N, C-alpha and C positions, 0 to 999 in steps of 0.2 A: 386461359388467355389467348388472344388472337394474334394472327400475323397481319400486320397493317402496312400498306404503302401510302406515303403522303407525297403528292406531286406538288412541288413548289416549296422553297425554303425561305420565303419572305416572312413578313411579320406574322401572318396567320399560320402559314404552313409549318414554320420552325417551332413556334410555340405549341401548336397542336401536336406535332410529332414528339417533341420532348415530353410534353405532359402525358401523352398516351404511353410512352415508354416508362415514365415514372410510376404509373399505376400498374405496371407489370406486363404490358403488351410488348411483342417483338415488332419494332418499327424500323422501316427503311425509308429514308427521305430521298426524293429524287429531284435533281436540278440539272439543267442542261449546261450550266456554267462549270467547267472542269476545275478552274482555279478556286471557285467558291466551295466546291465539294472537297477539294484537297485541304483548304483552310479549315473547314468544319471537322474534318477527320483529325486535324491537329488541335482541336478544341477551341478554335477561334470562331466566335459568333459573328455573322455578317451584320447583325443589328444590335443596337444598344437597348437592352431591356433588363431592368433590375432582376437579378436572380436567375436569368436564363442561361448564361454561360456556365454557371456552376452545375445546374441540373443537366445541361447538355453533356458536359465532361463526365459527370457521374454515371449517366446511363450509357454513354458510349463505352466507357471503361468496363461497365458491367455486362456489355454484350447485348443489351436490349435495344440499342439505337445504332443505326449505321447510315451511311450516306453513299449514294451512287449516281452516275449519270445514265445508267441503263434501265429503261422502263421494263424491258424483258426480264431482267434479274429481279426487279422490285415486285413485279406482278406474279412471279412464280410462287404459288402456294399462298397467295394473299387471300385473306377472308374479307378484307375491306380495302378499297382504294379511295383515298381522300383526295379530292380536287381542291387545292388551296393556292391557285395561281391568281395573279392580279386581274382586276377588271377596271382598268383606268378609264377616266372620263374622256370622251371624245369632245371635239369642239362644240358639237350641238347639244352637249349635256348627257347624251346617252352613254351607256356602259359599253366599253370596247371588249368584245367577247372572243377576240382572236386567240388568246391563250387558252380559253376554255375549249374552243374548237380543236386546237392542237392536241390537248390532252385527250379529248374524245377520240381523235384519230389513233393516238397511241394505245388507248385502251382497246379499241376495236382490233388493232393489229396484234397485240401481244397477250390479250386475255386468253388463258388456257383452261381455266376451270371457273365454276360459279363464284362470284364475288359480289359484294354490295358496293356500288359506286356512290360515294358520299360527297355531296357538293358542300364544301365549307366556304367557298368563295361567295361573296355577295353578288347575286345575279338577278336580273329582271324576272318578274313573274312569268313563268312559262319556259324558262331556260332549262330546267331539269327535264321537262317533257321533250325539249329539242335534243338534249344530250342522249336521252333514252332512244329516241327515234333514229338518231345518227348512228349510234353504236349497233342497234339492231339491224341496220341496213348493211353493216360491214362485218358482222360475225354471227355465227350460229351458237356461240357459247352462251349459256344462260347467265343472266345477271339481273340485279334490281338497282334502281336509282333512288337515293334518299336525299332529302334536303336537311342539312344540319347546320344552320347559320351560327356564326360566332358573335359573341357580345362582349368582346374584350376592349378594355381601355388601354391605349398605349401608355406606357409608363407604369402600369400595374397589371399587365396582361397575365403574368404568372400567378399572381395572387387571385385574379378574377377567375382563372381557369379552375382553380381548386375551391373557390368560394363563390361560385356564380349563383344567381337567383333561380335560374332554370336552364335546362337543356331542351331545346326544341328539336323534335324529330318529325319530319314530314315524309310520309310514306304511303304508297298505295297497296302494299302487301304486308301481311302480318309477319311473314318470315323476316323480311328486311328490317322491320321495326324492332322485332325481338333481338336480332343480332346487334343492332345499334344500342338497344337498351342494355344488353349484356356487356358491350364494350365500355359503355359509360357508367355502369353501375358502381365501380370502385370510387368514382368521384364523390358519391354520396349526395348528389344534387338532384332536386326534383326534376322529373322528366315530363315534358308536355308533348303529347303525341297529337298530330293533326294531319291533314292532307298536304300534299306537296306544295300546291300554290299558296295555301294559307301560310305555310312555313316561310316561303320566299317573301311574302308580304309582311310578315311579322318583323323581319329584319329591317326592311325599309321604313315601316311605320314606327318602329322603336326609335331609330336614329332621327327620323323627321320630327318626332314629338320632342326629343331632347334638344334638338337644334331650335325648335320653336320656343322652348322654355328659355334658352339662352338669348335669343333675339327679343323675346318679350321683356325680359328683365333689363335688357339694354335700352329698349324703348322707354321703359319706366325710369331708367337712370337719366335719360335725356330730359324727361319731364321733371325729375327731382332737381336737376341743376337749374332749371328755369323757375321752379316754384319754391326753392329753398329747402327742400327735403333732403334726407340722407338715404340713399338707396340701400346701404347696409342694414339700416334699421327696418326699412320697408321689406326687404327680402327676408330678413329674419322673422318679421311679423307674419309674412305670407307663409313661410315654410313651416311654421308651427301648426298650420292647418294640415291635418293628415291627408286631406284630399289633394293637397298641392305638393307637400313635401319640400324639404330644404335643398335637395340636390339640384344642381344645374341652375341655380339662381344667383350665381356670382357675376355681377356686372364687370365688364371688361372690354377688351378690344376685339371681341368676337371669337368664333370657333374656327378651327383649321384642321389639319391632319388628313389622314387617308380615308376617313369615313364620312363625316357629316357633310362636307362640301360636295363630295362625289355622289353620295346617296340622296341628298335632297334634290340635286339637279336631275339625277336619274329618275326619281319618283315623279317629278314634274313631267318628264318626257314620257314615262310609262302612262301617266294619266292622260297626256295629250294623245297618245296612240289609240286610246279608246274614247277620244273626244270628251274628255273631262277636264275642265279648267280648274286647276288646283291653285286658286287665288291666294289662299292663306300661305301656302308654302313658298310661292313666288315672293310674297312680302317678307317672309323669314330670310330668304336669300338676299334680298335687296337690303334689308336692315344690316345683315352681317357684312355685306360689301361696304356699306357706309361706315360701320363701326371699326373696321380694320384700318381706316384712315383717320380715326378720331384724334390721335396724338399729334398728327400733322396740323390739323385744324387748331388745336389748342396752342401749339407752339407758334403758329403764324399769328394768332391773336396776341400772344405775349410779346413776341419779338418784332412784329410788323413784317420784317424781312428775315429770312433764314440764311441769306447769302453771306458766306464767310464765317458763319457760326460753326463751332465744333460741337457735335452731338455724340455723347457716349451712349451706345446702344447696348443695354444689358439684356442679353438673351437673344437667340435667333430661332431656336426650335419652337414649334407651334405650342408646346406645353412642356413642363418639366419632366425629367426622368425619361427622356427619349431624345434621339438625334434626328427625328423625323422633321423634315423641312417642308413637307407637302402642304400647300395652302397656308403657310405660316404668315401671320400678319407682318413679321419682320421683313419679308421680301418686298412687300408693298411699301412699308415705311422707308426702307433703305433706298429704294428706287426714287420715291417722292422727295426724300431729303436731298439726294444727289442732284436731282433735276432742279431743286430749289436753290442750289448753290452751296449747300451745307457740306461740311467735312464730317464724315461718319467714322467713328472708331467703335468697333464691335467686339464683344466678348461673349462666349457661351461656354459652359463647362464641358460639353461633349459634342456640340453640333457645329463646330467651327469649319470642319472640312466640307460637309455638305453645303454649308452656307456660302463658302467661297465660290462654289459652282453656280450659285443662283444670284448672288449679290452683284451689283455693278463693280467693275474693276477698281473704281475710285475708293471703295470702302477699305479702310485700314483695319486689319485684324490684329488683336493683341492677346497676350497670354495670361492676363489677370484682370480682375475687376478694377484694381487700383490703377493699372495702366490705362484702362479705358476712361476712367473718371478724371485722371490727372490733367488739370488745365482746361477741361471742357467747359463750354458755356452753359450746357444743360445736359441732363441725362434722361433717356427714355427707358423706363423699365418695361420690357416687352414680354419676358418669360419669367414666371414666378418661381425660379429655382430657390431652394433653401439658402444657398450661398448669398443670394441677393436679399432675401427677406431678413437675413441675420445682420445685414449691414446696419450700423448705427447712424442716426442723424449726424453725429459728429464727423463721421467719415465722409459724408457728402459735403459737409461744410469745409472740411480740410482739403479735399481734392478738387472740387469744382471751382472754376474761376469765380462764378457767382452761384450761390446755392439755389438752383432751379431744377425741379424734378417733375417729370411728366410720367405718372405711374399708370400704366395700362392695365394693371391687375389688382389695384387697391390693396397693396401689401402693407401699408404703414398707417399708424395711428395719427389722426389729424392733429391732436393736441401736442404730441411729441414733435411733429414737424414744425408746428407753430412755435413751440418753446425753443427749438434749435435755430429758428430764424430762416427756415427754408421756404422758398416760394414753391408751393406744392399743388399740382394739378392731378386729380384722380378722376374716376368715372362715376358720375351720379352723386358726388359728394361736394360739399362746399369747398371752394378754392381757398387755400391758405395763402393770404397775401402778407407780405412783409413790408412794413412802412419804413422807408429809408430816411435817415436823418438828413436834414438840410444842412449843407455846409455854409 
């Protein structure tokens, strides 16, 4: 087993560190936030991810996992140093590499013996070469740099770590590749070895392709609405073709989170840097931008004016089983509703606190789905939490002033909505209209 340092304890870093300790390695996670480190030592995870807290506590208590703010301490005796800091999107769409550069400085300063520097962060093609050149200029200690991108889905990251499709290792030396292969062997996942730049590109290309599938099916959904087809049936029929596959063909209000929006924009910029016009990916981004506002358009068509209407927002996180609010459609919908004069009442099982920081002050947060729905003029289903999918049509009828539901995730059966007398708008499916009796 190896001694491993993981720099950064965000979504990627903490999951990586915990998983490596679970398969038997001695892992020390580094973060510059002293309060965050102190909390992790007490078994408190800084992120919500199913199964993560339990594994973190287990391996910390077993002595295989520790936390520190000291790079010098973490690097002492390390066989591998994982870079897992954020690469947020800048205003021009490019990746912000300030944190990567900071880690490279720390490695150059405190590296004492040979180690493999493993880039887990998503970085533009050529960044690993830059990291290597920077460290070489500031230290005589031998090292190698390896690209080892992550392919985790938020909300199921722990499961994905132990049940992945492949582990990609990009290396220019056989020694470094063999060390990484040995580190990852206990996962029992197929390993794909390639050069460093191809490894970097695999990450961007994979996310861009999945984002493309989402935007494609959402465009098909728009056509289905105009042509009287049902996108659920269309997607199912498409997905049965093994060349296409059924995953990422769920019509809805677009993608969000820490990866797809950032990585698609970054890849467009990477292409632009070498004078390549990535027309397809630009269209994917534009479709998603439009899709995130879809429920507003449907609500305006139904009500004519949203001024004075109370809208129950069910879900704020960009997807279920996470508290991540990055690029969540809910932030756009909340802002547009408030600007339109609507009263917004929001509820999410786990993402309420991060939502408060991003939503307009006028939004009212409540502690239950029933409180959100009670007396509202309509409901927006934004995040497909199980708690919401398990709501019965009768509950909507009971709590809403008038049973009107705008479902951004196609959670419910059309016939059941119709039978319950709910005016039901979903994505790419026929609208369920309720004929009102004339008095």
